[in-house]
KEMI-29082 format. One line per 8 residues: number of its first residue (from 1); their letters; for each residue x, y, z of N, C-alpha, C, O. Coordinates in nm, 3 decimals, padded with zeros to 5 digits, always signed. Last residue first. Layout:
! residues N
NUM	A	X Y Z X Y Z X Y Z X Y Z  ...
This chain:
! residues 175
175	XXXXXXXX	+11.610 +28.706 +23.191 +11.672 +28.601 +23.252 +11.699 +28.488 +23.171 +11.754 +28.389 +23.219  +11.473 +28.874 +22.995 +11.601 +28.919 +23.063 +11.677 +28.802 +23.125 +11.799 +28.797 +23.113  +11.252 +28.706 +22.912 +11.349 +28.777 +22.801 +11.486 +28.817 +22.885 +11.596 +28.790 +22.837  +11.141 +28.659 +23.161 +11.187 +28.552 +23.077 +11.291 +28.597 +22.970 +11.396 +28.537 +22.947  +11.053 +28.902 +23.233 +11.150 +28.846 +23.327 +11.209 +28.729 +23.232 +11.331 +28.712 +23.234  +10.863 +28.960 +23.047 +10.967 +29.048 +23.050 +11.081 +28.976 +23.131 +11.198 +28.991 +23.094  +10.669 +28.766 +23.114 +10.726 +28.766 +22.978 +10.857 +28.837 +22.976 +10.954 +28.789 +22.916  +10.603 +28.870 +23.372 +10.660 +28.717 +23.356 +10.730 +28.716 +23.219 +10.842 +28.667 +23.210
167	XXXXXXXX	+10.482 +29.115 +23.307 +10.612 +29.106 +23.383 +10.684 +28.967 +23.374 +10.807 +28.955 +23.369  +10.264 +29.008 +23.164 +10.365 +29.080 +23.094 +10.496 +29.094 +23.174 +10.605 +29.086 +23.118  +10.137 +28.896 +23.378 +10.166 +28.823 +23.261 +10.276 +28.884 +23.191 +10.374 +28.817 +23.159  +10.076 +29.131 +23.510 +10.163 +29.028 +23.576 +10.212 +28.928 +23.462 +10.328 +28.887 +23.465  +09.891 +29.259 +23.332 +10.032 +29.311 +23.363 +10.122 +29.219 +23.421 +10.241 +29.222 +23.388  +09.676 +29.087 +23.380 +09.726 +29.111 +23.239 +09.871 +29.165 +23.251 +09.962 +29.115 +23.184  +09.612 +29.119 +23.653 +09.653 +28.991 +23.595 +09.724 +28.995 +23.454 +09.815 +28.918 +23.423  +09.544 +29.407 +23.653 +09.663 +29.350 +23.726 +09.701 +29.216 +23.676 +09.821 +29.196 +23.655
159	XXXXXXXX	+09.323 +29.475 +23.515 +09.454 +29.507 +23.456 +09.563 +29.432 +23.522 +09.664 +29.397 +23.460  +09.089 +29.420 +23.655 +09.114 +29.336 +23.534 +09.259 +29.357 +23.479 +09.312 +29.272 +23.408  +09.010 +29.571 +23.853 +09.092 +29.464 +23.898 +09.130 +29.378 +23.774 +09.196 +29.275 +23.788  +08.855 +29.801 +23.817 +08.777 +29.679 +23.825 +08.873 +29.559 +23.864 +08.823 +29.455 +23.906  +09.061 +29.999 +23.799 +08.951 +30.011 +23.898 +08.880 +29.864 +23.916 +08.855 +29.822 +24.029  +09.193 +29.911 +23.563 +09.263 +29.916 +23.695 +09.165 +29.925 +23.807 +09.187 +29.858 +23.908  +08.994 +29.937 +23.378 +09.054 +29.803 +23.398 +09.126 +29.796 +23.531 +09.123 +29.695 +23.601  +08.974 +30.216 +23.384 +08.860 +30.134 +23.414 +08.903 +29.995 +23.454 +08.853 +29.940 +23.552
151	XXXXXXXX	+09.217 +30.294 +23.295 +09.179 +30.343 +23.420 +09.062 +30.249 +23.469 +09.058 +30.211 +23.586  +09.234 +30.179 +23.042 +09.330 +30.129 +23.154 +09.281 +30.174 +23.279 +09.298 +30.100 +23.376  +09.031 +30.326 +22.916 +09.019 +30.169 +22.930 +09.108 +30.131 +23.043 +09.065 +30.058 +23.132  +09.140 +30.582 +22.927 +09.005 +30.554 +22.986 +08.993 +30.399 +23.001 +08.944 +30.354 +23.105  +09.375 +30.549 +22.757 +09.372 +30.598 +22.898 +09.253 +30.547 +22.974 +09.267 +30.476 +23.074  +09.325 +30.263 +22.546 +09.384 +30.398 +22.578 +09.364 +30.424 +22.723 +09.339 +30.333 +22.802  +09.398 +29.928 +22.486 +09.325 +30.048 +22.485 +09.391 +30.155 +22.510 +09.514 +30.154 +22.501  +09.535 +29.692 +22.417 +09.448 +29.685 +22.537 +09.356 +29.809 +22.521 +09.236 +29.792 +22.542
143	XXXXXXXX	+09.642 +29.481 +22.169 +09.596 +29.612 +22.196 +09.496 +29.605 +22.303 +09.395 +29.535 +22.297  +09.905 +29.240 +22.225 +09.762 +29.263 +22.218 +09.727 +29.412 +22.248 +09.778 +29.465 +22.346  +10.162 +29.174 +22.286 +10.119 +29.186 +22.147 +09.974 +29.215 +22.117 +09.928 +29.213 +22.003  +10.167 +29.217 +22.562 +10.190 +29.082 +22.510 +10.141 +29.081 +22.370 +10.075 +28.983 +22.336  +09.988 +29.506 +22.525 +10.042 +29.419 +22.625 +10.044 +29.279 +22.568 +09.940 +29.226 +22.529  +09.980 +29.844 +22.442 +09.978 +29.699 +22.395 +10.039 +29.621 +22.494 +10.141 +29.662 +22.549  +09.799 +30.138 +22.448 +09.871 +30.043 +22.520 +09.860 +29.902 +22.460 +09.751 +29.850 +22.432  +09.811 +30.475 +22.330 +09.764 +30.345 +22.304 +09.863 +30.244 +22.368 +09.985 +30.254 +22.353
135	XXXXXXXX	+09.699 +30.810 +22.416 +09.795 +30.702 +22.414 +09.725 +30.564 +22.370 +09.604 +30.546 +22.375  +09.523 +30.859 +22.127 +09.654 +30.832 +22.177 +09.637 +30.884 +22.314 +09.572 +30.986 +22.335  +09.243 +30.753 +21.922 +09.317 +30.836 +22.020 +09.445 +30.780 +22.064 +09.473 +30.663 +22.039  +09.104 +30.579 +21.740 +09.145 +30.709 +21.705 +09.231 +30.790 +21.801 +09.287 +30.891 +21.759  +09.196 +30.258 +21.617 +09.165 +30.335 +21.746 +09.200 +30.472 +21.734 +09.320 +30.498 +21.717  +09.315 +30.071 +21.466 +09.174 +30.108 +21.432 +09.116 +30.175 +21.559 +09.002 +30.149 +21.599  +09.571 +30.003 +21.489 +09.484 +29.957 +21.603 +09.334 +29.986 +21.566 +09.242 +29.931 +21.627  +09.668 +30.125 +21.257 +09.707 +29.988 +21.296 +09.612 +29.926 +21.387 +09.573 +29.810 +21.370
127	XXXXXXXX	+09.580 +30.384 +21.247 +09.525 +30.293 +21.163 +09.552 +30.151 +21.191 +09.472 +30.064 +21.156  +09.727 +30.489 +21.483 +09.570 +30.486 +21.477 +09.518 +30.403 +21.372 +09.412 +30.345 +21.396  +09.982 +30.442 +21.394 +09.941 +30.378 +21.518 +09.793 +30.379 +21.505 +09.733 +30.272 +21.514  +09.991 +30.628 +21.181 +10.009 +30.474 +21.152 +09.962 +30.406 +21.270 +09.895 +30.305 +21.250  +09.979 +30.877 +21.289 +09.862 +30.830 +21.205 +09.867 +30.687 +21.193 +09.763 +30.621 +21.193  +10.234 +30.858 +21.420 +10.102 +30.894 +21.487 +09.980 +30.864 +21.413 +09.881 +30.825 +21.475  +10.409 +30.808 +21.221 +10.393 +30.709 +21.323 +10.260 +30.734 +21.407 +10.192 +30.642 +21.453  +10.390 +31.039 +21.069 +10.357 +30.906 +21.008 +10.336 +30.806 +21.122 +10.245 +30.723 +21.112
119	XXXXXXXX	+10.496 +31.223 +21.254 +10.343 +31.231 +21.208 +10.304 +31.115 +21.161 +10.193 +31.072 +21.195  +10.687 +31.210 +21.528 +10.667 +31.155 +21.384 +10.523 +31.140 +21.358 +10.445 +31.066 +21.418  +10.684 +31.315 +21.775 +10.805 +31.329 +21.691 +10.795 +31.289 +21.550 +10.875 +31.324 +21.463  +10.456 +31.239 +21.905 +10.475 +31.377 +21.850 +10.604 +31.406 +21.774 +10.622 +31.514 +21.718  +10.487 +30.979 +21.986 +10.415 +31.010 +21.852 +10.432 +31.152 +21.802 +10.425 +31.183 +21.683  +10.734 +30.820 +22.120 +10.667 +30.958 +22.127 +10.616 +30.976 +21.976 +10.686 +30.986 +21.876  +10.698 +30.500 +22.259 +10.735 +30.580 +22.143 +10.661 +30.715 +22.158 +10.545 +30.722 +22.201  +10.821 +30.267 +22.512 +10.718 +30.371 +22.456 +10.788 +30.446 +22.334 +10.910 +30.449 +22.316
111	XXXXXXXX	+10.803 +29.993 +22.725 +10.863 +30.066 +22.624 +10.767 +30.159 +22.569 +10.646 +30.139 +22.576  +10.808 +29.897 +23.081 +10.744 +29.929 +22.944 +10.825 +30.002 +22.844 +10.918 +30.072 +22.885  +10.773 +29.709 +23.374 +10.861 +29.789 +23.270 +10.791 +29.794 +23.150 +10.718 +29.701 +23.115  +10.549 +29.773 +23.634 +10.563 +29.689 +23.515 +10.661 +29.773 +23.420 +10.635 +29.890 +23.392  +10.436 +29.870 +23.873 +10.570 +29.842 +23.858 +10.613 +29.748 +23.749 +10.696 +29.659 +23.766  +10.195 +29.976 +23.897 +10.198 +29.836 +23.891 +10.350 +29.782 +23.871 +10.375 +29.663 +23.856  +10.266 +30.240 +23.877 +10.205 +30.196 +23.996 +10.208 +30.041 +24.010 +10.222 +29.987 +24.120  +10.343 +30.257 +23.613 +10.447 +30.266 +23.720 +10.403 +30.223 +23.849 +10.482 +30.174 +23.930
103	XXXXXXXX	+10.100 +30.240 +23.490 +10.196 +30.138 +23.461 +10.323 +30.137 +23.576 +10.382 +30.037 +23.615  +09.974 +30.470 +23.592 +09.922 +30.352 +23.603 +10.023 +30.235 +23.594 +10.028 +30.147 +23.680  +10.146 +30.691 +23.489 +10.134 +30.662 +23.632 +10.078 +30.524 +23.671 +10.124 +30.464 +23.768  +10.118 +30.644 +23.204 +10.248 +30.622 +23.266 +10.230 +30.588 +23.426 +10.281 +30.491 +23.482  +09.837 +30.709 +23.191 +09.878 +30.580 +23.155 +10.016 +30.544 +23.225 +10.031 +30.440 +23.290  +09.861 +30.985 +23.264 +09.777 +30.890 +23.348 +09.828 +30.749 +23.324 +09.857 +30.676 +23.419  +10.003 +31.092 +23.047 +10.055 +31.093 +23.196 +09.976 +30.989 +23.285 +10.034 +30.919 +23.368  +09.839 +31.066 +22.846 +09.960 +30.996 +22.849 +10.014 +30.992 +22.998 +10.061 +30.891 +23.050
95	XXXXXXXX	+09.641 +31.239 +22.947 +09.603 +31.101 +22.931 +09.729 +31.019 +22.919 +09.733 +30.910 +22.975  +09.773 +31.495 +22.961 +09.729 +31.438 +23.077 +09.695 +31.280 +23.070 +09.716 +31.205 +23.165  +10.079 +31.516 +22.752 +09.930 +31.535 +22.769 +09.888 +31.466 +22.905 +09.966 +31.385 +22.957  +10.335 +31.467 +22.751 +10.296 +31.598 +22.686 +10.136 +31.616 +22.698 +10.077 +31.717 +22.658  +10.549 +31.333 +22.997 +10.441 +31.330 +22.918 +10.386 +31.451 +22.868 +10.388 +31.547 +22.945  +10.837 +31.280 +23.070 +10.785 +31.414 +23.050 +10.664 +31.391 +22.948 +10.675 +31.425 +22.830  +10.921 +31.028 +23.117 +10.952 +31.113 +23.220 +10.895 +31.247 +23.205 +10.895 +31.326 +23.300  +10.795 +30.897 +22.893 +10.762 +30.857 +23.018 +10.793 +30.961 +23.143 +10.719 +30.978 +23.241
87	XXXXXXXX	+10.740 +31.150 +22.645 +10.817 +31.040 +22.688 +10.766 +31.023 +22.840 +10.708 +31.113 +22.900  +10.484 +31.253 +22.410 +10.595 +31.268 +22.502 +10.656 +31.147 +22.530 +10.638 +31.047 +22.461  +10.198 +31.062 +22.379 +10.257 +31.212 +22.351 +10.357 +31.231 +22.455 +10.326 +31.228 +22.574  +10.255 +30.720 +22.301 +10.212 +30.837 +22.375 +10.259 +30.956 +22.324 +10.346 +30.962 +22.237  +10.240 +30.389 +22.292 +10.245 +30.492 +22.205 +10.191 +30.611 +22.268 +10.070 +30.606 +22.292  +10.383 +30.134 +22.480 +10.289 +30.237 +22.478 +10.329 +30.339 +22.382 +10.446 +30.378 +22.384  +10.402 +29.790 +22.552 +10.443 +29.887 +22.458 +10.336 +30.009 +22.457 +10.216 +29.987 +22.435  +10.513 +29.522 +22.705 +10.419 +29.628 +22.723 +10.490 +29.747 +22.635 +10.606 +29.786 +22.648
79	XXXXXXXX	+10.698 +29.338 +22.575 +10.581 +29.289 +22.653 +10.474 +29.400 +22.670 +10.355 +29.373 +22.650  +10.805 +29.378 +22.255 +10.801 +29.442 +22.388 +10.676 +29.396 +22.462 +10.563 +29.414 +22.415  +10.783 +29.282 +22.004 +10.900 +29.281 +22.054 +10.915 +29.328 +22.201 +11.022 +29.319 +22.261  +10.522 +29.331 +21.914 +10.565 +29.195 +21.929 +10.706 +29.178 +22.007 +10.736 +29.073 +22.064  +10.535 +29.618 +21.892 +10.434 +29.546 +21.974 +10.463 +29.401 +21.994 +10.424 +29.351 +22.099  +10.745 +29.661 +21.719 +10.753 +29.704 +21.859 +10.650 +29.637 +21.947 +10.676 +29.604 +22.062  +10.669 +29.523 +21.485 +10.791 +29.480 +21.549 +10.792 +29.535 +21.698 +10.835 +29.465 +21.790  +10.434 +29.671 +21.428 +10.427 +29.530 +21.453 +10.544 +29.487 +21.531 +10.528 +29.420 +21.634
71	XXXXXXXX	+10.566 +29.914 +21.369 +10.465 +29.910 +21.489 +10.447 +29.763 +21.524 +10.445 +29.731 +21.643  +10.697 +29.837 +21.133 +10.757 +29.891 +21.255 +10.696 +29.870 +21.379 +10.751 +29.822 +21.478  +10.471 +29.777 +20.980 +10.570 +29.671 +21.007 +10.653 +29.717 +21.118 +10.683 +29.632 +21.202  +10.343 +30.030 +20.955 +10.272 +29.912 +21.017 +10.368 +29.804 +21.055 +10.347 +29.741 +21.159  +10.528 +30.169 +20.804 +10.507 +30.209 +20.946 +10.431 +30.096 +21.017 +10.459 +30.072 +21.134  +10.733 +29.942 +20.616 +10.613 +30.031 +20.637 +10.604 +30.055 +20.788 +10.656 +29.986 +20.876  +11.087 +29.928 +20.555 +10.965 +29.880 +20.615 +10.854 +29.984 +20.625 +10.882 +30.103 +20.641  +11.249 +29.890 +20.252 +11.195 +29.979 +20.340 +11.069 +29.939 +20.417 +10.962 +29.918 +20.360
63	XXXXXXXX	+11.294 +29.677 +20.078 +11.357 +29.671 +20.190 +11.320 +29.777 +20.289 +11.356 +29.762 +20.406  +11.153 +29.742 +19.850 +11.100 +29.621 +19.916 +11.173 +29.610 +20.053 +11.121 +29.540 +20.140  +11.311 +29.964 +19.743 +11.172 +29.978 +19.798 +11.118 +29.874 +19.879 +11.043 +29.902 +19.972  +11.636 +29.956 +19.860 +11.541 +29.910 +19.757 +11.400 +29.921 +19.831 +11.380 +29.893 +19.950  +11.780 +30.238 +20.000 +11.725 +30.115 +20.005 +11.641 +30.075 +19.898 +11.573 +30.161 +19.843  +12.061 +30.456 +19.958 +11.925 +30.424 +19.914 +11.890 +30.272 +19.938 +11.968 +30.186 +19.896  +12.257 +30.682 +20.093 +12.246 +30.562 +20.068 +12.094 +30.531 +20.045 +12.010 +30.584 +20.118  +12.460 +30.975 +20.033 +12.345 +30.915 +20.058 +12.335 +30.767 +20.032 +12.409 +30.723 +19.944
55	XXXXXXXX	+12.793 +30.999 +20.213 +12.705 +30.992 +20.077 +12.565 +30.934 +20.100 +12.553 +30.847 +20.186  +12.943 +30.973 +20.434 +12.852 +31.077 +20.426 +12.764 +31.100 +20.300 +12.684 +31.193 +20.284  +13.105 +30.762 +20.394 +13.018 +30.763 +20.503 +12.905 +30.872 +20.504 +12.798 +30.861 +20.563  +13.286 +30.855 +20.178 +13.173 +30.775 +20.148 +13.074 +30.762 +20.265 +12.956 +30.751 +20.233  +13.341 +31.218 +20.213 +13.371 +31.070 +20.250 +13.262 +30.975 +20.221 +13.146 +31.013 +20.238  +13.337 +31.443 +19.942 +13.308 +31.398 +20.062 +13.341 +31.252 +20.099 +13.367 +31.173 +20.008  +13.265 +31.608 +19.688 +13.390 +31.589 +19.760 +13.379 +31.572 +19.909 +13.404 +31.662 +19.989  +13.043 +31.458 +19.467 +13.054 +31.526 +19.592 +13.201 +31.509 +19.654 +13.247 +31.395 +19.666
47	XXXXXXXX	+13.076 +31.480 +19.117 +13.074 +31.403 +19.229 +13.115 +31.476 +19.360 +13.214 +31.550 +19.360  +13.120 +31.665 +18.904 +12.981 +31.638 +18.953 +12.980 +31.546 +19.085 +12.877 +31.545 +19.153  +13.410 +31.511 +18.793 +13.312 +31.626 +18.783 +13.169 +31.578 +18.821 +13.114 +31.476 +18.780  +13.585 +31.313 +19.042 +13.530 +31.339 +18.908 +13.427 +31.458 +18.905 +13.369 +31.495 +19.007  +13.840 +31.429 +19.241 +13.715 +31.374 +19.231 +13.663 +31.402 +19.083 +13.697 +31.501 +19.018  +14.112 +31.414 +19.424 +14.085 +31.431 +19.288 +13.952 +31.360 +19.260 +13.951 +31.237 +19.256  +14.128 +31.656 +19.699 +14.108 +31.519 +19.646 +14.082 +31.530 +19.484 +14.042 +31.632 +19.428  +14.206 +31.924 +19.752 +14.236 +31.811 +19.841 +14.221 +31.676 +19.787 +14.295 +31.586 +19.826
39	XXXXXXXX	+14.120 +32.105 +19.574 +14.268 +32.093 +19.587 +14.304 +31.974 +19.687 +14.420 +31.936 +19.700  +13.846 +32.109 +19.352 +13.890 +32.071 +19.474 +14.052 +32.056 +19.476 +14.107 +31.999 +19.382  +13.798 +32.421 +19.182 +13.825 +32.271 +19.173 +13.877 +32.247 +19.298 +13.943 +32.332 +19.358  +13.565 +32.677 +19.080 +13.663 +32.611 +19.179 +13.686 +32.463 +19.134 +13.607 +32.398 +19.064  +13.388 +32.816 +18.930 +13.508 +32.759 +18.864 +13.608 +32.687 +18.950 +13.715 +32.644 +18.906  +13.196 +32.889 +19.118 +13.156 +32.817 +19.000 +13.273 +32.755 +18.934 +13.259 +32.644 +18.883  +13.346 +33.044 +19.305 +13.289 +32.915 +19.354 +13.256 +32.826 +19.227 +13.284 +32.706 +19.227  +13.416 +33.275 +19.152 +13.525 +33.184 +19.218 +13.472 +33.049 +19.240 +13.534 +32.949 +19.204
31	XXXXXXXX	+13.166 +33.376 +19.106 +13.250 +33.337 +18.974 +13.373 +33.258 +19.036 +13.427 +33.175 +18.963  +13.080 +33.451 +19.361 +13.014 +33.338 +19.288 +13.103 +33.293 +19.173 +13.112 +33.173 +19.149  +13.349 +33.536 +19.583 +13.253 +33.572 +19.478 +13.200 +33.454 +19.406 +13.274 +33.357 +19.391  +13.322 +33.444 +19.919 +13.389 +33.427 +19.798 +13.303 +33.471 +19.686 +13.183 +33.443 +19.692  +13.362 +33.583 +20.240 +13.272 +33.547 +20.133 +13.358 +33.543 +20.001 +13.449 +33.623 +19.979  +13.408 +33.513 +20.594 +13.466 +33.529 +20.449 +13.362 +33.494 +20.344 +13.287 +33.397 +20.353  +13.272 +33.722 +20.848 +13.276 +33.587 +20.778 +13.333 +33.625 +20.639 +13.315 +33.732 +20.581  +13.232 +33.944 +20.976 +13.365 +33.881 +21.011 +13.367 +33.753 +20.929 +13.465 +33.679 +20.942
23	XXXXXXXX	+13.008 +34.126 +20.968 +13.004 +33.994 +21.030 +13.137 +33.919 +21.065 +13.148 +33.846 +21.163  +13.103 +34.379 +20.899 +12.986 +34.368 +20.995 +12.996 +34.225 +21.057 +12.994 +34.207 +21.178  +13.302 +34.368 +20.713 +13.331 +34.432 +20.832 +13.222 +34.415 +20.938 +13.247 +34.436 +21.056  +13.361 +34.072 +20.561 +13.257 +34.160 +20.585 +13.297 +34.238 +20.716 +13.322 +34.174 +20.818  +13.678 +33.996 +20.422 +13.575 +33.960 +20.510 +13.484 +34.078 +20.530 +13.536 +34.189 +20.516  +13.805 +33.981 +20.079 +13.831 +33.996 +20.220 +13.702 +33.953 +20.311 +13.624 +33.872 +20.262  +13.738 +33.996 +19.820 +13.856 +33.912 +19.857 +13.878 +33.906 +20.001 +13.965 +33.832 +20.046  +13.507 +34.158 +19.783 +13.505 +34.018 +19.742 +13.625 +33.931 +19.768 +13.622 +33.810 +19.745
15	XXXXXXXX	+13.411 +34.339 +20.041 +13.521 +34.330 +19.954 +13.524 +34.188 +19.916 +13.542 +34.101 +20.002  +13.085 +34.426 +20.105 +13.184 +34.320 +20.116 +13.292 +34.334 +20.011 +13.257 +34.340 +19.894  +12.881 +34.643 +20.297 +12.965 +34.620 +20.168 +13.074 +34.517 +20.207 +13.138 +34.519 +20.312  +12.757 +34.703 +20.531 +12.738 +34.586 +20.474 +12.807 +34.550 +20.344 +12.791 +34.441 +20.290  +12.821 +34.976 +20.576 +12.872 +34.863 +20.668 +12.859 +34.725 +20.620 +12.937 +34.637 +20.658  +12.679 +35.096 +20.379 +12.832 +35.111 +20.378 +12.899 +35.002 +20.482 +13.012 +34.955 +20.467  +12.432 +35.041 +20.439 +12.483 +34.973 +20.317 +12.631 +34.991 +20.320 +12.703 +34.907 +20.266  +12.396 +35.193 +20.667 +12.385 +35.052 +20.669 +12.448 +34.984 +20.549 +12.512 +34.879 +20.562
7	XXXXXXX	+12.414 +35.445 +20.549 +12.513 +35.411 +20.653 +12.517 +35.252 +20.667 +12.623 +35.191 +20.676  +12.204 +35.463 +20.377 +12.340 +35.466 +20.321 +12.438 +35.411 +20.426 +12.533 +35.339 +20.393  +11.994 +35.435 +20.553 +12.014 +35.321 +20.464 +12.151 +35.329 +20.400 +12.213 +35.227 +20.370  +12.024 +35.680 +20.694 +12.037 +35.553 +20.769 +12.057 +35.442 +20.666 +12.139 +35.355 +20.695  +12.218 +35.920 +20.541 +12.084 +35.856 +20.567 +12.119 +35.731 +20.627 +12.230 +35.680 +20.613  +12.478 +36.126 +20.690 +12.440 +36.020 +20.602 +12.281 +35.966 +20.638 +12.234 +35.973 +20.751  +12.508 +36.480 +20.699 +12.480 +36.347 +20.771 +12.424 +36.241 +20.675 +12.336 +36.267 +20.592
């Protein structure tokens, strides 16, 4: 009887010109790959055999926007902007969920970004506003605060006139 390791190695052996009996994938020996030349296009040595659309493109350093510039564009370009954990239809924390519920209760359209998808954005928002927590809400280009502040403003009636102004700004953009 063959030992287990011998049996496995027998099944894993690959004929350099055929396919693996275990996986069915084709394998070419390294010596073939190293000396290979493209038969489909005439490319110069060292140049990738690919379409120009897939080649890397580099921006000049002064063309690359900083995270604060991107946040500035978001804040100024949207009457109500929310940086949150998750998305409005699926908030990933209770504080983000509460902010979404408040904004929906006032029927105000808003834009949002999920800070969980981008650590640079997550830290950038905190440094931009000088506020340590998320979610963060901006209305008409101004930082309003986080969940606790929105809840308190809603209770005291301070939030409604601010959001009404944002609705007017939104309708001017659309109309």
